[in-house]
C-alpha positions in Angstrom: -26.1 58.9 -31.6 -28.4 57.4 -33.9 -28.1 54.6 -36.9 -27.7 57.9 -39.5 -25.7 59.8 -37.6 -23.7 56.5 -37.3 -23.6 55.7 -41.2 -22.4 59.4 -41.9 -19.4 59.5 -39.6 -17.9 56.6 -40.8 -18.4 57.7 -44.4 -17.3 60.9 -43.6 -13.9 59.6 -41.9 -13.6 55.5 -42.5 -10.8 55.6 -40.2 -12.4 57.3 -36.8 -12.2 53.1 -35.5 -9.2 52.1 -36.6 -7.5 55.2 -35.1 -9.5 54.0 -32.0 -7.7 50.6 -31.8 -4.6 52.1 -32.1 -5.6 53.9 -28.8 -6.6 51.4 -26.9 -3.2 49.1 -28.4 -0.6 51.8 -28.0 -2.3 52.1 -23.8 -2.2 48.2 -23.5 1.3 48.1 -24.4 2.4 50.5 -22.0 0.7 49.0 -19.2 1.6 45.6 -20.2 6.0 47.0 -20.4 5.1 48.7 -16.5 4.4 45.3 -15.6 7.0 43.0 -17.6 9.6 46.1 -15.8 8.1 45.0 -12.6 8.4 41.0 -13.0 12.1 42.4 -14.1 12.9 43.8 -10.3 10.8 40.9 -8.5 8.3 43.4 -7.2 5.1 42.1 -5.9 2.1 43.8 -6.7 -0.2 43.6 -3.8 -3.6 45.6 -4.2 -5.5 43.7 -1.6 -4.0 45.9 1.2 -5.0 49.0 -0.4 -8.5 49.3 1.0 -7.1 49.2 4.7 -5.9 52.5 3.9 -8.8 54.3 3.5 -11.2 52.5 5.8 -10.4 49.8 8.1 -11.6 47.8 11.7 -9.6 48.8 14.7 -9.5 46.8 18.1 -10.1 49.5 20.4 -8.9 48.9 23.8 -10.3 50.8 26.7 -7.1 51.1 30.0 -7.2 52.0 32.6 -5.7 55.5 34.0 -5.5 54.3 38.1 -4.6 51.7 39.8 -6.6 49.5 42.2 -9.0 46.6 42.3 -12.0 46.3 40.6 -14.4 47.0 42.3 -17.6 46.0 40.4 -18.8 45.5 36.8 -21.8 46.4 36.0 -23.2 45.5 32.3 -26.1 46.6 30.1 -27.6 46.3 27.3 -24.7 44.7 26.1 -22.1 46.9 27.0 -19.7 46.0 30.3 -18.9 49.3 33.0 -16.0 48.7 34.7 -15.2 50.5 38.0 -11.5 50.1 39.2 -10.9 51.6 43.3 -8.4 52.9 45.1 -8.2 53.8 49.0 -9.1 57.6 47.6 -10.4 57.9 44.2 -12.8 55.5 41.8 -12.7 55.5 38.2 -15.5 53.6 35.9 -14.2 52.1 32.4 -17.1 51.9 29.5 -16.7 49.2 27.4 -18.7 49.2 24.0 -19.5 45.4 23.4 -19.1 43.6 26.5 -15.6 42.8 26.2 -13.8 41.8 29.4 -10.0 41.1 30.2 -10.5 41.8 33.8 -12.7 40.1 36.8 -13.8 41.7 39.5 -11.4 41.5 42.1 -8.1 41.7 40.2 -5.2 44.4 40.6 -5.0 46.8 38.4 -1.7 48.9 37.9 -1.9 51.9 35.3 -1.6 51.3 30.9 -3.3 47.5 32.0 -5.6 46.7 29.7 -9.5 46.6 30.9 -11.3 45.5 27.5 -11.9 46.7 24.1 -14.4 46.5 21.1 -14.2 46.7 16.9 -14.7 50.2 15.6 -14.2 51.3 12.0 -11.8 54.1 12.0 -10.7 56.5 9.1 -8.0 55.3 6.7 -4.8 57.9 6.7 -5.5 57.9 2.5 -8.8 59.0 3.6 -7.8 61.7 5.8 -5.1 62.9 3.3 -7.8 63.2 0.2 -10.1 64.9 3.0 -7.1 67.5 4.4 -5.8 68.3 0.6 -9.8 68.6 -0.2 -10.3 71.7 2.7 -7.5 73.1 2.0 -7.6 73.9 -1.5 -11.6 74.3 -0.6 -10.7 77.4 1.7 -7.3 78.7 -0.1 -9.9 79.0 -3.7 -12.1 81.3 -2.1 -9.8 83.3 -0.2 -8.2 83.5 -3.9 -11.3 84.9 -5.5 -11.9 88.0 -2.1 -8.1 88.8 -2.9 -7.8 88.5 -7.1 -11.5 90.1 -7.4 -10.4 92.5 -5.1 -6.2 93.3 -6.4 -8.1 92.7 -10.0 -9.9 96.0 -9.6 -7.3 97.7 -7.4 -5.1 96.8 -10.8 -7.2 98.9 -13.2 -7.9 101.6 -10.3 -7.0 105.3 -11.4 -6.0 105.5 -7.4 -2.0 105.3 -7.7 -2.5 104.3 -4.3 -4.2 100.8 -5.1 -3.1 100.2 -8.7 1.0 100.4 -7.4 0.2 98.4 -4.5 -2.0 96.0 -6.9 0.5 95.9 -9.2 3.4 95.5 -6.3 1.7 92.0 -4.5 0.9 91.1 -8.3 4.5 91.0 -10.0 6.4 89.9 -6.3 4.1 86.8 -6.2 4.2 85.7 -9.7 8.3 86.1 -9.7 8.9 83.8 -6.8 8.3 80.1 -6.0 5.2 79.1 -4.2 7.5 76.5 -2.5 9.7 79.6 -1.8 6.0 81.3 -0.2 5.3 78.9 1.5 8.5 78.2 3.5 8.1 82.3 3.9 4.4 81.9 5.7 5.5 78.9 8.0 9.3 79.8 9.2 9.1 83.6 8.5 5.5 84.9 9.1 4.2 82.0 11.3 7.3 82.1 14.1 6.8 85.9 14.2 2.6 85.6 13.8 3.1 83.1 16.9 5.8 84.0 18.9 3.9 87.5 19.4 0.7 85.4 20.1 2.3 83.2 22.7 3.8 86.8 24.4 0.1 87.8 24.3 -0.8 84.3 26.4 -3.4 84.0 22.9 -3.9 80.4 21.1 -1.0 79.6 18.4 -2.2 79.6 14.9 -1.9 76.0 13.5 0.4 75.7 9.9 -2.7 74.3 8.0 -3.8 77.9 8.2 -0.3 79.2 7.4 -0.6 76.7 4.2 -3.8 77.9 3.6 -2.2 82.1 3.3 0.1 80.7 1.2 -2.2 78.9 -1.4 -4.3 82.0 -1.4 -1.8 84.3 -1.8 -0.5 82.6 -4.8 -4.2 81.7 -6.2 -5.5 85.3 -5.8 -2.4 86.6 -7.9 -3.2 84.7 -10.7 -7.2 85.4 -10.3 -6.1 89.0 -10.3 -4.5 89.0 -14.0 -7.5 87.3 -14.7 -10.6 89.4 -13.4 -7.9 92.4 -15.2 -8.1 90.9 -18.2 -12.0 90.5 -18.8 -12.8 94.1 -17.3 -10.4 95.1 -20.2 -12.1 92.8 -22.5 -15.3 94.5 -22.2 -16.2 96.7 -24.6 -15.9 100.9 -23.1 -19.1 101.5 -24.5 -20.7 99.5 -21.7 -19.4 101.1 -19.3 -20.4 104.5 -20.9 -23.5 103.5 -21.8 -24.5 102.5 -18.2 -23.1 105.9 -16.7 -25.0 107.9 -19.5 -28.2 106.0 -17.6 -26.9 107.3 -13.8 -25.6 104.8 -12.6 -21.9 105.7 -10.1 -18.9 103.6 -11.2 -19.3 101.1 -8.3 -23.1 100.3 -10.2 -22.1 100.2 -13.2 -19.2 98.3 -12.7 -21.1 95.6 -10.3 -24.1 95.3 -12.5 -23.1 95.7 -15.8 -19.2 95.2 -16.0 -18.3 92.0 -13.8 -21.1 90.4 -14.5 -19.7 89.9 -18.2 -16.4 89.5 -17.4 -16.7 87.1 -15.3 -18.7 84.4 -18.0 -15.1 85.0 -20.0 -12.6 84.6 -17.1 -14.8 80.7 -16.4 -11.8 78.7 -18.5 -8.4 80.0 -17.1 -10.2 80.2 -13.8 -10.7 76.5 -13.6 -7.2 75.5 -14.7 -6.4 78.0 -11.9 -8.5 76.4 -9.5 -7.0 73.0 -10.8 -3.6 73.7 -10.5 -4.1 74.7 -6.7 -5.5 71.6 -5.7 -2.4 70.0 -7.4 -0.3 72.3 -5.8 -1.5 71.5 -2.3 0.7 68.3 -2.5 3.4 70.6 -1.5 2.3 71.8 1.8 4.1 67.7 3.5 6.7 70.2 3.5 5.3 71.6 6.4 4.1 68.9 8.0 0.3 69.0 6.8 -0.8 65.4 6.2 -2.4 65.8 2.6 -3.4 63.2 0.7 0.9 63.5 -0.6 2.3 63.3 2.5 0.0 60.5 3.7 0.5 58.2 0.5 4.1 59.1 1.3 4.0 57.6 5.0 1.9 54.7 3.7 4.5 54.5 1.0 8.0 53.9 3.9 6.0 51.8 6.1 4.0 49.6 3.8 6.8 49.4 0.7 4.5 49.0 -2.2 5.4 52.4 -3.6 3.6 51.5 -6.9 0.2 50.8 -6.3 0.2 53.5 -3.2 1.0 56.1 -5.5 -1.1 55.2 -8.6 -3.5 55.7 -5.9 -2.3 58.3 -5.2 -2.2 59.9 -9.0 -5.9 58.6 -9.4 -6.9 60.1 -6.6 -6.2 63.8 -8.0 -7.1 62.8 -10.8 -11.1 62.3 -9.5 -10.6 65.8 -7.7 -9.7 67.8 -10.7 -11.8 66.1 -13.1 -15.2 66.9 -11.1 -14.0 70.7 -9.9 -13.5 70.8 -14.4 -16.3 69.0 -15.4 -18.1 71.7 -12.3 -16.6 74.7 -13.7 -17.7 73.3 -17.3 -21.6 73.1 -16.1 -21.2 76.7 -14.5 -20.1 78.4 -17.5 -22.9 76.6 -19.7 -25.6 78.0 -17.5 -23.7 81.5 -17.5 -24.1 81.4 -21.0 -27.3 81.0 -21.9 -28.3 83.2 -19.3 
């Protein structure tokens, strides 16, 4: 913004900076009142302990699995290899860094520490953040596919497709997501895994039932957006494309859907942002996403204020990033 533009803005709205100051004053008061309240309940802020829940340096111990005597210790390139032998067998253990706690000839029991080394590990909050991203991304992809198919079926003249789509949309939109997660995990999950167990097939982890619940829930709302987007296109577009010799499918793919998708990007952005926040409900079926990870850390560390603020900030980063990405896609599609 150049000087002339700033001057014009000030002349047009001289109270602009006054209200900017009021905003920051309100923000300062809110933060100050929160801090004052924590002091009244004798709460001690420990922000310095937060980084360890993202990454931390762990001391990894190498333990023996058999009983026997340390037969030999071989060192190479700073690492050590410990060989433990008994009457019938022997096993070798590699100790990176060579920090040993045994010597040749020592008698070892199962579980005894042979050596240790330091290693950077991913903290529980970062694990939960990654799982939230993974679940949300997969659910968004399946939700788009389900919603696109259901939306097209919703406006189909085939009564079987149309009534099936209406039943699916109304059933999903008319029941809480929490109830649907319970049904997918405790009812459908139990039935499916029981049948798989009887056939000797590996069981499906709870993660995928959570993804299924989120995808079907999102798909119902996406279907209504697709239906509204298609019906917002002038009927003349369809008639013109059909007059050029296109089939119904060709007209829908090449003419109607590209225009409809441009119009439904803003509501899709809101739905996908809601999906990321709704993924926090998956903690009730033992999926350690970001909210459940935060709850576990709060239980062990007794730092609710710092951790829940960090949790909220991480969700804000995810949703804001997705919002900016979809706004970029919307701008690109408008100029094409």
